[in-house]
N, C-alpha and C positions, 0 to 999 in steps of 0.2 A: 291438353284441354280437359277440364273437369266436366263429368258428367253432369253437373248443374249450371255449366257456363252456357250463355247463350253467344253465339257467335255473332258478329256483327253484321255479317251479310252472307248469302248464299247457303242453301242446304241446311238451314237450322232445324232445330228440334220443334215438336209440336210444344204447345204451351202447357204449363203443368196442370191447368184446369181443363185440359182437353181442347182448347182452342188449337186454331190452325197456325202454323208459321208463317209470318206475313212475307216470306221470302221463299215460299214453297214453289213458287212458279218458276223461279231461276233455275231449279234444279241444284245438283250438289256442285261443289268445286270441281272444275276441270282436273282429273286425275288425282283428286284428293278425296278421302272419306268414301270412297265408292268401291263397293266389293261387288265383283261379278263371278260368274261361274257357279258351280255347284255349291249350293247352299249360301251362296251370296258373299263369300269370303277370298275368293281367288279360284284361279283356276286349278289348284291342286286340292282345294277343299280344305286347307290347313288355315288355322287362325294365326294372323302375322303378328298382332301384338299380345298374345297371352302372358300373363304375368304370374309368377309364382306367388301363392299367398292369396290370391283374389279370384282363383277360378279361371275357366275359359269363358270367351264370350258367347261361343255357340257350338253346337254340334251339328252338322248336316241332317242328322236324322232328327232333331229336335226342334226346328224352326230357328227364326233369326235371333232370337235372344235367350232360348230355352236353356234348360240345364241345370243342374245343382251347383250352386255358388255364382251363377250368373249375375250380372248387374241388374237385371229387372225381369219381372215376369213378362210373358208374351203379350204384346198389345199395349205396355204401359208408355213405350217411348215411340210407337209408329202407328199410323193408320193407314193401311193398305191402300185406301181410296185417295188418300191426301198427297202422296209422296211419289206414286209411280204413274207412269204413262200406260195407257190401256196396253195389255199384253206383256207388260214388263213389271217385274217386281223389284223393289229397291228397298235395300237394307242401309240403315244409317246406324252407326254407332258412335258413341263418344270417343273422342282420342284419349287413350289411357294416360293415367299420370305415372310417370317413371319415379319411384321414391328415390331419395339421395341415397347412397350406399353407405349402409351402417357399419363400422367396425365392430367386430365381434368384442363383446367385453370379456375380461379375464373371468375366470371363475372366481367365486367368492374366496376360495381358500388360497388363491395364488393371485394377490392382486398387481401383479407386475412390477414389483418394487424395483426392477432393476433401472428403471427410468427415474429421473428426477421428478419430485411432485410439483415444482414451481412455486412460485410464490403465491401464496393464498392468504386471506384474511383481511385483504385491503390495507388501507393506510394505517389503521391501529396496529395491527400485526407488524407491519413493517417498523414503525416507530419503535415498539417494545424490543423488537430484534435488535434494532440498533441502540437503542438508549441503554437496555440492560448491561450488555459487556461494556458499553463506554463509561457507564457510572461506576461500574467495579473498577475497571482500569483507572480513571481518574482519581478514585478514592485512595488506590494504593500508590499510585505516583505522587499525589499531593502530600501525603504524610512524610514529614521530616524533608520535605523539597529543598528546603534552604539550609539544612544543617551540615551537608557534606560541602568541604571546600571545592572549589573550581580547580581543574588540573590542567595541563599545558595547552591543550586544545581549546578548551574553554576560555583559558585566558586570551587565546588567538581571536576568538569570536568576539569577546567583549573589546579587545583593541580595536578590530576593525569596525566594528558598530559604533564605536565612541568617537570616530574619526569624523572629521568634515567631510562631505561629499566631494569636494577637492581632495584631500589627502587620500580618501578611500579610492578614488579613481586612480591615483599615483600608485597605490599598493597593487591593485588588482591587475596594474599593466606589468608588473613585474613578478608577481606571485598570486595564486588563489583565484584566477580570474573564473574558474567554474563555480566558485562558491559566490560570484557576483549577486545573483538574485537574493541568496539566503542573506547575505551581508547588508544589503540594501533594506531587505524587510527587518532585519534586526536594527539597522540603524533607526529605522522609524519606531519600532518598538522602543527602544531605549529613550528616543525622545518624549515619549508618551508616558512609560510605565518606571522608567528609571532603570539603574544597574545593579540592584541588588540580587544575590544569587536566586532568591524566588522570583522576582520579577523576570530575570534573564531566562528562567527555565520555565515558566508559564507556556510560552508558544510551544515548545516541544512536549510538554505534558498534554496539550490539548490535541496535538497532532497525534501522539501514540495512543492516547485514551481512544479517539475517533478512529484509528486503525482498528481496534478491536471490534468497535460496532460495524466498521466495513467489511472486516473479515466474516461477521455474522451474516450481514446482507449478501455477502458473495456465496456463502455457504448455503443459505437459504435459497438462493437462486440456482444453483447448480445441482444441489442435492435436495435435502429437507430442511424444514425448518429446525427440527432437533439438532441435525448435524449443525446447522449455521449457529444456533445459539450456544451449542457446545463449543465449537471451534473458537466464537468470540470470547466466552467466558473462560477458556482455557488459555487462550493468548493472554488475556487480562491478568492472569495470574503467574505466567512464567517470569522469572527474574528479570529477563532483557527487557521487558515491556518497562518495569520500573526503572532499570538501570538506565535506558536511553531515553525513556520519558522524562528524566532528571538530567539530559544532558544537552548542553548549550552547542550543539552542534545540528547538522541538517538531517541526521540519519531518520529521525522519527518522521520528518517530512518526506524522506523517500519511501518509507514503508507505507505511509498514508495515500501518497501518489500511486504507487504501483498498485495497491488494492482498489483504489478508486478508479484507475483507468480499466483494470480488470474488469472490474463490476459493470463499468460502462459498455465495455465491449461484449461482456455476456448478455446486458439488455439489448444492445444493438442487434446481436444475432439471433435473440429470442423474439424481441418486437421491434423491429428495425423502423427508425423514423429519423427524417432529417435532424432534428433537436437532437436526438440522442447520439448520432454520428457526428455533429458538431462538436457536443459536449465531450466525445471521446477524443476528438482532435485537439482540442484545448487540453486533455489531460497528458497528451505525449509530451509537451515540452514541460509540464511540470515534473515529469519523473527525471528528465535530464538535468533540469535546473537544481533539483534536490540533491542528485548526485549521479556522475556519468555511469558508474557500475551499475545503477539501477536500470539502465537502459537494456540490459541482457534480458530483461523479462519479456521486451519485445519478441523475443524468439518463441516465447510460450504462445504469445498473441497470434504470431504467424501460424503455428500450429492450428490454433483455433479457426483460423480464416481457411486455411486449406481444407480443413475437415468440412466445414460448412459448404465449402464451394463443391467439393464431391459429393455432397449429399443433395446437390442439385441447385443450391442458391447462386444464381448467375450473376447478381448484382454487387455480393458481397466483397469480391475480389476488387473491383473498381472503387467502391466506397473505403476500403481499407487502403489501397494504395493512394488516394486522395487524402486521406486522414495523416497517413504516416508522412507522406511528401510535405504537407502544409506544417505537420508539428514538428519535424526534424529540421525546417527551415530557421526555427527557432534556437535550435540546440546546436547544429554543426558549426556555425562560427564561433561559438564558445568554446567547443571541443577542440576544434583548429588551434584556437589561442591558447588554451590549456596545453596542448601537447608539448609547447616549447617551455613548460614551465614544471614538467614531471620531475625537476630534480629535487622540488621539495618534498616528495616522498621517495625519493632514490633509496633512502635505507631501508625501505620494505623489500628485503629478498628473501621469501618465505623458502623454508627447507622442508624435509619429509616429515620432521617433528611438527612443524605447523600445520601440516596437512592433517596428521593423525590427532591433533589436538582440536581441528576445525569445529566438530559437534560440540565439544566442551565449551568453547569460547564463544559459539554461536548462541547456545542456550544458556549460558552462564553457569552451569553445573552439569556433571555426568549425570546426576540422579535424576535430571530432566530430559537431558539430551538422548539418553538411551532408551526410555520408554516412548517418548514421542517420536523418535526416528523408526523404532521397531514396529510400532502402531501405524505410523505413517507408510512404510514399506508394504505392510499387510493391507493398508487403505488403496494403495495402487490397483490391488487385485478386485477391489469392489467398486472402483470408480468408473468402469465401464469404458465409455468412449472419451471420458475427461481424462483417463488415466495418462494418455500419452502428453498433452499440455501441461498437466500437473507435474509429470516426470520431467519434462524440459525446464519446468520453472525452478524446481529445485536441483536439478544436475548441472545445466549448462552454465549458470554464472560462475559457481565455484570451480567447476573444471577449466572454463575460459580463461578466467583470471590467475588461475594458478600455471596454466601453460605458458601464459603470457606476462608473467610476473617480472621477469628480467626486462622487459621493454616497457609495460605499462604500471608495473608496481600497485596493482589494484587488489592483489588478494591478502584481504583483511577481514576477520569476521563483522566488524562493524560496518564496513563497507557492503557486506551481503546480508546484511540484518533481513532485506526484504523477502529474502527466501524462506526466513521462520514461518511466516503464516502459512505458507503452503504446507509445510510440514505438519503444523497443527492441524490444518483442515484435514488433511488425508488421515491423521490419527483419529479425529472425530467421526469420519466416515466409517473407519474401521471399527469403532466402538458401536455405533449405531447399528451396522450390519451384523456385527458378531451377536448383538443382543437381539437381533431380529426374530429368530424364533421364539424367543420369551414375549417381546413386546409387538411384534407383529400380528397380521393376520393370520397367520399360521397357527397361532397359539390357541384358536378357538374363539368363543363367544366372549363379549365383555369389551367391546371397543372403548369404552371410557375407561374402564379399569386397565386395560392395556396401555393406553396413551399416558395414564398417570403415572404406571410402572416406568413408563419409557422416561418420563422427565425425573423420577426418582433416580434412574441410572445416570442420567446426564448430570445431576446433581452430584452424585457419588462420584463420578469421573473428575468433576471439577474440583471435588474436595481432595481427590486423590493427587492430581496435578498440584494443587495449592500447597498439600503438606511436603510434596517432595521440592517445591521451590522455596520454603520458608527460609532454610538456612542461606539460600543464594538471594534472597529478598533483603535479608539482613545485611549480607555483605555489600549489596549495591549501596545500601545508606551510609557506607563508611567511607574513608577518603580512598581514593584509587590506589591500588597498590604501588608502592614504591615512590609516590609523590610526597615530597617534602611538606612539613608543616609552617607553610607561609603565614596562614592566619596568626599562630601562635607568635612567631616572629614579630609581626605587625603590633601585635598587642603589647609585647615587651618593649618594643622600640616608642610607642606611644607613650607609655608609661614613665620611660627613662631618659627620653630625648631631652636636648637643651638646645636653644637657638644657635645657629650656626653649625649644626651637626651636620655630617655628610655621610654617606652611604656607598658602599662598593662591593661587587659582587665577585664569586669565585664559584665555578662549576658549569655544567652545561644542562640544566634544567630550566633554562629561561628566567632565571631569577629576577631580572630586571623587570619584566613584564608582569611576573606574579606579584611582586612587591608593590609595582605601580597600581595594581588592582587592590591590592588589600590596605594601601595607604592612600587611596584615592581621595576620601573625605577628610584628610587630616591637610589643614592648610599649612602648619609648620612642620611638614615631614622634612627629613634630612635631604640636602642636596646631593644629586647624582654628580661628583665632581669628574669622574672619569669618561661621562659621556661626551663624545666629542662632536659627533652628529646624531641628532635625533633620527627615529624611524621615519618619523614623517618626511624628512628631508631625503633620507634614502629610498623612500617609497619601499619599505619593507617593515618587517615585524622586530627586527632587532637594531640598536643603534651601534654606532660605530664607537671603539675604545679611543681613548686619547693616546696619541703616539709619543707623547712627553709627559709621562704621568706626574713628574717632580714639578713643573709649572702647573699642572693643573690641579694638584694639591696644595698649592704655596699657602692658601688661606684657610686651609682646614686644620682645626684643631682636635677635633674628634671625631671618629669615623666608626660606623656600624658596618661590620663585615657580614655578609649573608652567604654562607657558603654551604654548598650541597656535594662536595667530592665525597667519593665513595672510600678513598683511602684513609680518611680521617685527619689529613692535613689541610688546614682551612685556606691555605695559600697556593696549593697545588693545581687549582682549577682558573687560575688568571695569568695573564701574560707574565712572562718572566721579568720583564722592565717594571710593571707595576707592581708585582710582589717583592722586588728588591727593593723599590723606594719605600713601600709601606713599612717593610721590615726594619729598615734603617732609619727611617724617621718617626716610627711609632711603635708604641709599646703596648702589649695587651693588659687591659685593665679586668676584664672578667668575660668568661666563655660560658654560653648557655646551649646545652645541647638538647635538641628537639628531635622529633621523629624525622630522620632522613636529612637532618639540617644543624648546622652549627652557628650560632651567634655571637660574634665576639666583638667586643666594646674595645676601640682602640684609642690612646690619646698621644698626641705628639710629645716626643720626648725633650727635656729641657736643651740638650746637646743639639737637636735639630732646630729647637727655636733661637738659639744663638747664632746658629750658622746662616750668615746674611747672604750668602752666594745665591739661594734660592731667590732672594728678594731683588736680584739685578734684572731678572726677566721680567716680562709684561704679562706675566700669567693673570695678575689681578684685573689688568684692563682688558684681558681678551674675553669675547661674548662666549658663554656657555650655554648651549642650548639645553634646556629643560623639559 
C-alpha cells in the first residue's frame, strides 16, 4: 500500500491537513500494521520491511519515523494523542511498496547482441522488409519468363491442368496423386489466364518472389532486421530463384509453404495466440500438398517446440501436437495413396556422384554454392539457440532422402529446394555478425553512422552474390539442358504442312505431349495416326501405340517424323513394327536437324500406293482417338 493511500477502514492515517482519522476509534487491523516491542517494530527491534534504496523506517533510538532517509519527519503522520490508548504508544507506518524487479541493463559497450532484437518498427517496417526482396525477386523472374521452352515436367503440368476435372480424376488415380492440389489449382488458373508459357509460369513466379519476402520476415523475427533483409535480397538474386520461379511445377510453392509455416511457428512461440496457432495448423497441409519431401522441415519445427518446452513453456507442446495432428489429417491420405505410385520416379536412384554434386545442383552453380554454404556453416556458430533447428532444416532432408532413395526415390535437388533459404539465412547471419565489430555498438559512438555503414555492407554482400549468380541466371533463361527444340519443330511443321498430313514420333523424350503443346493452337495440325488409345482413356500421361501400324497408316500420304534419338537414327526410337512399315511404305523427302531433335518429312512411295492389300482392311473405318 502506498504511503499516500487511504485505507478503506480500520487504523488509517491522519488527514493530510492535520485532521483525525474517522476510523481511529477502531484501532489497527488485528495482527496487521501493528508493531510492538522495543521501538514499536517488533520484539527484536528490527525493521521488518526495510527496502534498499529507500532507507529504513526507523531506528529504536530515533523515535517512530526518524532517521536519515526515512519516509517522513517525526509527527507528520502520527498524533500520539489520537492513535494510542492511555499508557500505550502505538506506531503506524504505511505498507511499503515493493518495486517490480528490474533486469540489469547490459553495459553500453556490450549491447547483448547474442539475442535476437525481434521485429521492430511496426507495420511499415514489416511491409518494407517483405516487399523489397519480393520486388527484386519478381523483377528477375519476370524478365524473359516466356522465352524459355517448356520441358518434360512442365509439359506434364500443362497436360494435367488442361484436362477436364473428370479426366484429371482418372489421371491422379493412377499417377501423380500427390500433386492433386497443385494440378487442381493450375486447372483453375489455365481456365482464367490461358496456357501460354508466360501465363503458366506466373503462379510459380509469385510464389518464389514471395518466398524471398517471407525469408526476410523470418530472418527479422529470428535475428535482426539487417539479417532478414540481407537474407531476402540474397535469396532473390541466386540462380535457383529465377530458375524455379519460371518453372511450371510446385517447387516454388513448396519453398513458400515451408517459409510461411516456419514464420508462423516462430510467431506462435514468440507471441502465442489462438489465431496464430490456427494459421500454423493450416500451413502444415500446405507443405505436404506442395511436395511431400518438404514435410521433412517439420523435424526442425519439432526441435523448436522441444526447446521452447524445456525453456518452461508448458502449453506449447499441446498446441503443437494439436496443430500437427490436424494438419497431417489432410496430408496422410494423399501420401498413402501416392505410395503406390512411386514407380513414376523409380528411375531416380542417386549415387555418390549425385551426393557430391548436390550443392551445385541445389544453388545452380558452384560459384554460388561454395560461398553460401561456407558462410552458412559459420553462421551456425553465431545463431545461438537457433543453431540446432536451422541445422536440422538444412541437414535432415537431404540425408533422410538420400538414405531412403532406394525406397522413396526423393533425393533430387529440386525436391529439396526448400533447404536453400535456410542456408542463405545462416550466411546472412554470419555476414552481419562478422561485421559486428565494425557496425555494432562496440565500434564506438555514432549510432546513425554505424547503422548506415551496416546497410552499406548489406548492399555490398547482395551485390557480391548477384555478381556470382549472373552466369547462372543467364543459364536459367536458356532451354533446359538436353531438352529438344520442340518449338522450332512446330514452327517448321506449321510452315510446311498440308491438309491430311500425319505426325509420328520416335524417342523417349515425351515427344507426343511436347508437340501437342507446341501445336495446341493449330486447328489444321497433323493427325497422330499411330495413337491407338488416348492418354485420357488410359488415365495416364502417355497414349497407347497402334498394334497394327499398317492399318493405322492406310490413309496417310505424308508424315512428319519427330525424332529425339541419341544415336542419330530417326527410326530407332519407335516400335520395330511401326518403323518397318514406315520405312517400307514411305520415303524421306527432307530432314531438318534441330537441337537434340531431327524432323523428317516422309511421303508415301508409288509402290506403296499401288499396293491394294492395305485397302482390304477396315483401317479407314476404325475410330482413331485424337
